[in-house]
ZAMARGU-4260 file (C-alpha; in steps of 0.2 Angstrom, whole numbers, plus 5000, padded with zeros to 4 digits):
<rodrens>
0) 4995/5555/5285 | 5006/5540/5282 | 5020/5551/5277 | 5019/5561/5293 | 5020/5545/5303
5) 5035/5539/5294 | 5044/5555/5296 | 5040/5556/5315 | 5046/5538/5317 | 5062/5542/5308
10) 5065/5557/5319 | 5062/5547/5335 | 5075/5534/5328 | 5087/5548/5325 | 5084/5555/5342
15) 5087/5538/5350 | 5103/5536/5341 | 5110/5553/5346 | 5105/5550/5364 | 5113/5533/5364
20) 5129/5539/5357 | 5129/5553/5369 | 5125/5542/5384 | 5136/5526/5380 | 5152/5524/5390
25) 5164/5509/5390 | 5174/5505/5406 | 5190/5495/5403 | 5194/5479/5413 | 5208/5488/5424
30) 5197/5503/5427 | 5182/5508/5438 | 5169/5521/5433 | 5164/5534/5447 | 5148/5543/5441
35) 5143/5561/5448 | 5125/5566/5445 | 5123/5585/5446 | 5139/5585/5457 | 5134/5571/5469
40) 5141/5554/5470 | 5129/5542/5461 | 5129/5525/5468 | 5143/5512/5467 | 5157/5513/5454
45) 5153/5506/5438 | 5161/5489/5434 | 5170/5486/5418 | 5160/5484/5402 | 5147/5495/5393
50) 5137/5507/5404 | 5125/5522/5401 | 5125/5539/5409 | 5112/5553/5407 | 5120/5566/5394
55) 5122/5583/5402 | 5118/5577/5419 | 5129/5563/5424 | 5148/5564/5423 | 5159/5548/5422
60) 5177/5548/5429 | 5187/5533/5426 | 5200/5527/5440 | 5215/5516/5436 | 5216/5501/5447
65) 5233/5494/5442 | 5249/5495/5453 | 5258/5511/5450 | 5277/5512/5452 | 5283/5529/5458
70) 5301/5533/5460 | 5304/5544/5476 | 5317/5558/5472 | 5334/5557/5481 | 5332/5565/5499
75) 5348/5572/5508 | 5348/5570/5527 | 5359/5568/5542 | 5358/5551/5551 | 5357/5548/5569
80) 5376/5546/5570 | 5379/5563/5561 | 5383/5557/5544 | 5376/5566/5528 | 5369/5554/5515
85) 5357/5555/5500 | 5344/5541/5499 | 5332/5537/5485 | 5318/5525/5485 | 5303/5518/5475
90) 5285/5515/5480 | 5273/5502/5473 | 5254/5506/5477 | 5237/5504/5469 | 5219/5510/5472
95) 5207/5499/5481 | 5193/5511/5483 | 5189/5521/5467 | 5176/5532/5476 | 5188/5538/5490
100) 5202/5540/5478 | 5192/5553/5468 | 5182/5561/5483 | 5194/5561/5498 | 5210/5568/5489
105) 5212/5579/5475 | 5227/5570/5466 | 5231/5554/5475 | 5247/5551/5465 | 5254/5568/5470
110) 5249/5565/5488 | 5257/5548/5489 | 5273/5556/5482 | 5274/5569/5494 | 5271/5558/5509
115) 5284/5546/5503 | 5297/5560/5502 | 5293/5566/5520 | 5293/5548/5527 | 5310/5545/5519
120) 5318/5560/5527 | 5311/5555/5543 | 5317/5537/5542 | 5335/5544/5538 | 5335/5555/5554
125) 5330/5540/5565 | 5342/5527/5558 | 5361/5525/5559 | 5373/5523/5544 | 5375/5505/5547
130) 5357/5502/5547 | 5355/5511/5531 | 5369/5500/5523 | 5365/5483/5530 | 5348/5482/5538
135) 5337/5489/5524 | 5323/5476/5526 | 5318/5483/5542 | 5319/5501/5536 | 5308/5496/5521
140) 5295/5490/5533 | 5295/5505/5543 | 5294/5517/5528 | 5280/5507/5521 | 5270/5509/5538
145) 5273/5527/5538 | 5266/5530/5520 | 5252/5517/5522 | 5244/5525/5537 | 5237/5541/5529
150) 5235/5533/5512 | 5221/5521/5519 | 5209/5535/5520 | 5212/5540/5502 | 5207/5523/5495
155) 5226/5519/5491 | 5235/5503/5497 | 5254/5504/5498 | 5260/5487/5491 | 5279/5489/5494
160) 5293/5502/5497 | 5311/5499/5493 | 5327/5510/5496 | 5336/5509/5480 | 5353/5518/5484
165) 5362/5526/5498 | 5375/5539/5492 | 5390/5543/5504 | 5403/5557/5504 | 5420/5552/5496
170) 5429/5555/5513 | 5417/5543/5521 | 5419/5530/5507 | 5438/5531/5510 | 5436/5529/5529
175) 5425/5514/5527 | 5437/5506/5514 | 5452/5508/5527 | 5441/5500/5540 | 5436/5485/5530
180) 5454/5483/5525 | 5460/5483/5543 | 5447/5471/5548 | 5452/5459/5534 | 5470/5460/5539
185) 5466/5457/5557 | 5456/5441/5552 | 5471/5436/5541 | 5483/5437/5555 | 5472/5428/5567
190) 5470/5414/5554 | 5489/5413/5551 | 5492/5412/5570 | 5480/5398/5572 | 5488/5389/5558
195) 5505/5391/5566 | 5498/5385/5582 | 5491/5369/5574 | 5507/5366/5564 | 5518/5368/5580
200) 5507/5355/5589 | 5509/5343/5574 | 5527/5346/5574 | 5529/5342/5592 | 5519/5326/5590
205) 5531/5321/5576 | 5546/5325/5586 | 5540/5314/5600 | 5537/5300/5588 | 5554/5302/5580
210) 5563/5302/5597 | 5556/5285/5601 | 5562/5278/5584 | 5579/5285/5579 | 5577/5276/5562
215) 5562/5287/5558 | 5574/5302/5559 | 5586/5294/5547 | 5571/5290/5535 | 5565/5308/5536
220) 5583/5314/5532 | 5584/5304/5517 | 5567/5310/5511 | 5573/5328/5513 | 5588/5324/5503
225) 5578/5316/5489 | 5566/5332/5489 | 5581/5344/5487 | 5589/5333/5473 | 5572/5331/5464
230) 5575/5346/5452 | 5590/5349/5441 | 5602/5360/5452 | 5620/5361/5457 | 5617/5360/5476
235) 5625/5346/5485 | 5618/5341/5502 | 5629/5333/5515 | 5620/5328/5531 | 5630/5331/5546
240) 5624/5326/5564 | 5621/5340/5575 | 5627/5331/5590 | 5644/5330/5582 | 5645/5349/5580
245) 5640/5351/5598 | 5654/5339/5604 | 5667/5349/5593 | 5661/5365/5601 | 5662/5358/5619
250) 5680/5352/5615 | 5685/5369/5608 | 5678/5378/5623 | 5687/5366/5636 | 5704/5360/5628
255) 5714/5347/5637 | 5729/5353/5647 | 5746/5350/5639 | 5759/5340/5649 | 5773/5351/5657
260) 5790/5347/5649 | 5804/5349/5661 | 5822/5349/5655 | 5828/5339/5670 | 5817/5324/5665
265) 5825/5323/5648 | 5840/5313/5644 | 5856/5321/5637 | 5855/5326/5619 | 5836/5323/5618
270) 5821/5334/5613 | 5804/5335/5621 | 5797/5320/5611 | 5811/5309/5615 | 5821/5310/5599
275) 5838/5316/5595 | 5841/5334/5593 | 5842/5339/5574 | 5848/5356/5570 | 5841/5364/5554
280) 5825/5354/5552 | 5812/5364/5561 | 5797/5357/5550 | 5799/5339/5555 | 5788/5340/5570
285) 5775/5350/5561 | 5774/5337/5547 | 5771/5324/5560 | 5757/5333/5569 | 5748/5337/5552
290) 5749/5318/5548 | 5741/5314/5564 | 5727/5327/5562 | 5723/5320/5544 | 5722/5302/5551
295) 5710/5309/5565 | 5699/5318/5553 | 5698/5302/5542 | 5693/5291/5556 | 5679/5304/5561
300) 5673/5304/5543 | 5673/5285/5542 | 5663/5284/5558 | 5650/5297/5552 | 5648/5288/5535
305) 5646/5271/5544 | 5633/5279/5555 | 5623/5286/5540 | 5625/5271/5528 | 5622/5258/5542
310) 5606/5248/5541 | 5592/5258/5550 | 5591/5249/5567 | 5585/5257/5583 | 5603/5258/5589
315) 5613/5262/5573 | 5612/5281/5575 | 5618/5280/5593 | 5632/5268/5589 | 5639/5279/5575
320) 5638/5294/5586 | 5647/5285/5600 | 5661/5279/5588 | 5663/5297/5581 | 5665/5304/5599
325) 5678/5291/5604 | 5688/5294/5589 | 5688/5313/5592 | 5693/5310/5611 | 5707/5299/5606
330) 5713/5311/5593 | 5713/5325/5605 | 5723/5316/5618 | 5736/5310/5606 | 5738/5328/5598
335) 5740/5336/5615 | 5752/5323/5621 | 5763/5324/5606 | 5763/5343/5602 | 5780/5350/5602
340) 5783/5369/5602 | 5792/5373/5585 | 5807/5384/5585 | 5810/5398/5573 | 5825/5399/5562
345) 5831/5415/5571 | 5832/5405/5588 | 5851/5400/5591 | 5854/5381/5591 | 5855/5372/5608
350) 5872/5370/5614 | 5878/5353/5619 | 5879/5349/5637 | 5897/5345/5643 | 5901/5327/5647
355) 5905/5323/5664 | 5921/5313/5667
</rodrens>
């Protein structure tokens, strides 16, 4: 009798162990367990940890509650401004209701993938190319709303949608590159023109200041000479007043009229310059004229050097220029008054006039 009781007890313990092993289930922390009893949903999803089901009657299905990263295959479409592009994206979602994710949809991953592709093609056709390239944040929000609307009934929440890449045709890339280059060139020209305008205003102000103080122009001229001679070079800079060049130009355009030489006014045996006629020396008058010209040029150089090396006073520059102008005027008058037409050796010598008795 005792042996029979011990055998029955051992059989019950073995049956309990087998039942426990068949009914025991473990749900992980990031999972939820949905129990179907005879094909019907039985209560709320099981929480993480150890749980028991009826072997052969209950069926436990585990659902992952982690965030899923799903890449959306590249979709080719035509934008609203008739440009063909290829766009790919990525979707981040997670299951918030395990029962609906199992009951309401056959495969929620495949359903979300197909909805993302359809929404991406739709958003491409409604957008311009500039929006796809520059305003992606707005397109991401619109794409997220389009995918999240049907996914709510599946127990799935769309966490985020991002457009990864926009592929353009090669011809469109070259056109955009030319457009960007032209725009940058336009901005560079505008900036250069603005810089020229500002520089011209500053130069005008500087010219006004120098016109009120002539000594400032002399100092600026000396600074320019120092800057040119700073490096080792063979360039010799000689400052020359511009006003003197203008005076010489006006003197060349308006020469002084030469005096009329009449033979009746000359004494007997005299030439146009009042000297005795000398036969066979035609170069004497030209040598005299050359000497006078050299003296005039020397006087002009001395006047210019005096005006440049003088102490920088408010009237030093004007005084130097006036002295140079007076020297040139006197030289021009003397040269015009003493110029004698030279004779060539081929001309016959002048015959002496017969003396009157």
